[in-house]
N, C-alpha and C positions, 0 to 999 in steps of 0.2 A: 669345342675346346679340347685340348689334350690335357687330361686330368690324371694324375698319378696318386693312388692311395698307397699308404705305407703302414704295414703292421707285421709283426714277427711271424704270425701264422695266417694261413688262408686255406680254403678248401683243398684237400679233404679233412683238415682239422675242423672239428665241430666245437663250437663254444659261443658264448654270448657275443663277444666283440668280433669274433670271426664271422658270425652270422650278420652282424651289423655292416661290416666292411663289404661283405658279399652283396647284401641288399642295396647298399649305396652304389657299388660299382656296376652291378647289373642294371639297376634302375637308370643310372646316368647313360649307360651304353644304349639302352632302349630309346633314349631321347636323341640319339645320333652323335653323342660325344665320343671321342677316342679315349677309351679308358684303359689304364694300366694299373696293375697291382704289383708292388715290390714287396717280397716276403722272404723269409729264410727257407732253407731246405728242411728244417725240422718239421716232422709230421707229414712230409710229402709222400711217404710210402712208395718210393721208387718212381714217382711221376717225373716226367721230363723237366729240365730246368726252365724251359721256355714252352708255353703252350697257351692256347686260347680256349676259354670255356664260356659259353653263353655271351659271346661278344666282348669278353674281358681278356686282355692280354696279360698273362701272368709271368713274372720274372722272379725266379728263386735264386737268391744270392747265397753263396757259401758263407757259413757262419760258424762260430763256436759258442758254446753255452757254459756259463760259469755257475753251474748249480741250479739257478732259478730261471724260469722262462724269461722273466723281464731282463735278466742279465745275458741276453743273447746278443753277440757282437758280430757285425758284418765284417767279412774278410775281403769283400769286393763291392764296388759301387757301379751301377749302370749309368755312367756319367753322361753319355750321349742322350739318354732318355731324360735324366734329371735336368740337363741343360736346356732341352727343347720343350719342356712342359710349360703349359700356361699356369698351372698351379700344382703343387705337391702337397697333399693333405696327409699329415701324420696322425695316427690314432694312438693315444695314450703316451703322455710324456714320461710315464714310469718305465716304458720300454726303451732300453738302451739301443736296440736295433732301430726303433723309430727315430730317436733323437739323432743318431749318427747319420741316418739317411736325410733327414730334414736339414741338418747342419750342412751336409754336403750340397744339397740342393740350393740352399741360401748362398753358399760360397760360390756356386756356379751361376748365380744371378737369377734363379727361378723365384717366382712368387710362392710363398709357403703359407700353409695353414696348419694349426695344431688343435686337436680336440683334447683338452685337458681333462683328466679323469682321476678321481680319488687323490686330490692334491693334499699333501701332508696328512695322509690317512693311515700311516703305519704305526702310530703310537700305541694302538691297542691290539696289535697283532699278538696272537697267543704264543708264538715262538720268541723266546727271550732274545736270541741273537738278532732276529729281524726287528724286534721292538726297540732294541738299543741302537743298532746301526742303520736301520731302515729310514728313520726320519732324516738323517744326514744325507743319505743318498737321495731321498725324495725331494729335499729342498734344492740340492744341486741340480737334480734333473729338471725341476720346475724352472729354475733360473736359466738353465741352458735352453729350454724350450721357449721361454719368453723372449730371449735374445734372438733366436733363430726363426721365429714365426711372424709373418706379416698379419695374418688373420688368426685371432685367438678365440677359440670356441669352447663352450662347456655344454654338457648335456644334463648337468645337475645344478640345481640352485644352491646346493651346499658348496660345490666347487666355485660357482660364481661369487659367492660370499667370501670364501677363503682367499681367492685371487685378489679380490678388491681390498679386503682388510689387511692382508699380510704382504701383498706384493704391489698394490696400487694399480692393478690391471682390471679394466672393465671389459670382460669377455662377452661375446654374443652367446645367448642361450639358444641352443638348437638341440632339443632332446631327440631320442630315437623314436621311430614310428613303428607301425605294423602294416602288413600287407592288407590291401583293401578287402581281400577275400575273408579275412578274419572278422570283419564287421558284417559281412553279408551272407556267409555260408549258412545253410540250414542247420538246425540243431541236430547234433549227432550223439546225444546222450544215450539213447537206447541201444544204438549200434555198439558203443563202447562197452556198456554194461553186459551185453550179450557176448561180446568177444572175450571179455575178461572174467565173466561169471561173477559179477559183483552186484549184490542186491541192496545192501543197506547203505547208510550215509558214509561218505568218505571225503577226506580232504586230499588235495593233490599238491605235490611239489614238482616243479619243473626246473631243471638245471643240472650242473655238474655234481657228481658225487665227490665232494671235496670237504675236508674237515672244517674249512672256514665257512662253509654253507650251513653248518649246524644240523646235518642229518641225524646225528646222535641225539640232539636236543628234541627233534621231532619224534623220534622213536620213543624216547623217555616220556614225552608228553602223551603219546598214544597209550603208553602203559598206564598213565594216570587216568586219561579220559575214558578208556575202555572199561574201567571199573564201573562207570556210570551209564555209558551209552555204547551200543555195538558199533563203534566207529573204526574205520580203516584209513590208513594212509597209503596212497598210491604214489610211488616215487618214480619219476620219469627223468631219464638223462643218462649220459655215459659215465663210466667210472667203475671202480672196484666195489662190488656189492658185498663181498664176503664179510668185512668187519661189521657192517650194519645188519646183515642177516644174523650174524652170531650174537650181536647185542639184542636184537628182537627176540631171539630164542631164549637168551638168558633171562630176559624180563618176562617171558611167557606170553609174548604178543606176536609170535611168528605168523600166526594166521591173520593178524590185523595189519600187516605190512606187506604190500605187494610191490615188486620191482618190475619195471617194463623194459629197462635199458633205453637205448635211443629209439625213437618212434618217428613215424611220418607226421607231417603237419595235420593230416586228417585225423589221425589217432589222438594227437595232442588236443585238437579242437574238441573231439569227443570226450576226452578226459575232463577238460575244463567244463564242458556243458553238463556232464553228469555229476560233477563234484558239488560239494557244499561250499567250498571256498578254496582259494589258492593259499598255501602256507609257505612263508619264506622265513626260516628260522636262523638266518645268518648271524655270525658271532663277531664280525670284524667290520670296521668302517671301510677298510681297503677293498673288501670283496664286493661291496655294493656301490659302485660308481653310478650305475643306472640299471635298474632291474627291468629288463624287457619282459620278463615273465609277468610282472605286475601289470604292465600295459596290455599284454595278451589276455590276462584274466578279465580286466576291465572291458576289453573289446567284446568279450562274450557275456558281459553283464554280471560277472561274478565278484563277490567280495574278496578282500585280502586280509589275512592275519599275518603280520610281519614284525620282525625284530626292529627296534628303533635304532638302526645303525646306518652309517653312510648317508646316502641321499634319501633313504626311505622316509624318515619323518618330515622331509621337505615336500614330499608328494602325498604320502598317505596321512590323512587327517583322521585322528581317532574319532570313531562314531559318526564320521561324515562320509568318507568313501572307503573305510576299512577299519581294522583294529590294530593298534600298536601295542607291543609287549616288550618288556626288557629283554635284552639278549641273554642267552645262557640260562634261561629260566623256564624249565619244562612245565612247572605248575601254572605259570601265567599263560603259557601257550595253550596248555590243556583247557584252561578256563575259557580262553577266547574261542577255541574250537567248539567246546560244548555250547557256548552262547549262540554261535551261528547254527549249530545243529538243531538247537531247541527253538530258535526264533527265525524261521525262514523268511518272514516279512522283513526283518532287520537286514538279512543278507541281501534280499532283493533291492532294498533301498540303497544300501551301500554300493552294491554293484552297479546300479543305474547311475548313481552319482559319479562313480569312477569312469564310466563309459563316456561321460560328457567331456572328459579331458583327453581322450585318445586322439592322436593324430596319425596320419598315414605316411608311408615312405614317400609317396608322391609329393606331399607338402613339405616334407623335410628336405628332399632333393631340390625343390624349387627355392627354398630359403638358402640352402648352401650355394647354389649357383649364383644367386644375387650377391652373397658375401664374397665369393671368389672374385667377382668382377668389380666389387665396390672399391 
């Protein structure tokens, strides 16, 4: 099949959805399909407009950006490619770039698929402007994506419920997966501890350093928990560390917060293996359409302590496969972390239960190929 994936960013941009699109594209290419990715020029860091990486043909379209990444607008369309595709798969109806490309593909007669994410989820955004205007944009984006897509997909049971109740759409549930290696790699805990000189218990955060991810909530929670136990937070991911380092220093817990920046898969595996738990302190429904970090932690048999926002409470069941806490509540998060530090058997049980629900990219791709052809 000639399959075209569409999203506003692709490698070398690193992020949750960027990594998902790359995993799907490269996985499908390895099965012998002709795979293309249409993306914008933003974040390409001077790379060519057209290139092939790991069997995936990348097409970077000239675009403009209206303040926010989701408001990236394409100025050109690879019409010959869209017209000849067996399926054009758009990722995130909240992305204007994705919507425009999928609409063009539909207009040209191609079969289209859309992965709906964070549907109608901007109502609790901390930015007042986004909170007031965002829901209007989100609803119009959802309606346009519904009209232009033949195959409607969700990766979150929350989004499946919202699409059904508010729009009358019964979407297919296809969550993200993990690489098979994450389930089979040997334990790398000691290697990580030696490399980063960490002896005591620690929790780990994996993701972008963005204000919607609640890094400040985690640091404040460490400030509370560290009064009772010698606990550290290891923060893994790209982004500006400066405001969070300054906050940790002001709270007197600079030594209890370690930043690694972007790391390799092996280092990430080691951090998860050595940790007490993964912590996900996000503060907005919009930012948690599907947490791949939760799946990765479960793949390594680790428990999760997470804010009950977005899709998280649809997957994390309190005291069954993780701990749920109210968003923006450092005290509740501190209590959850202390509970897992003090009760290792509880953490082992929660992590083992979570591991049972992990799927691999191979199975995800198999399901998508069936839906493309159905």
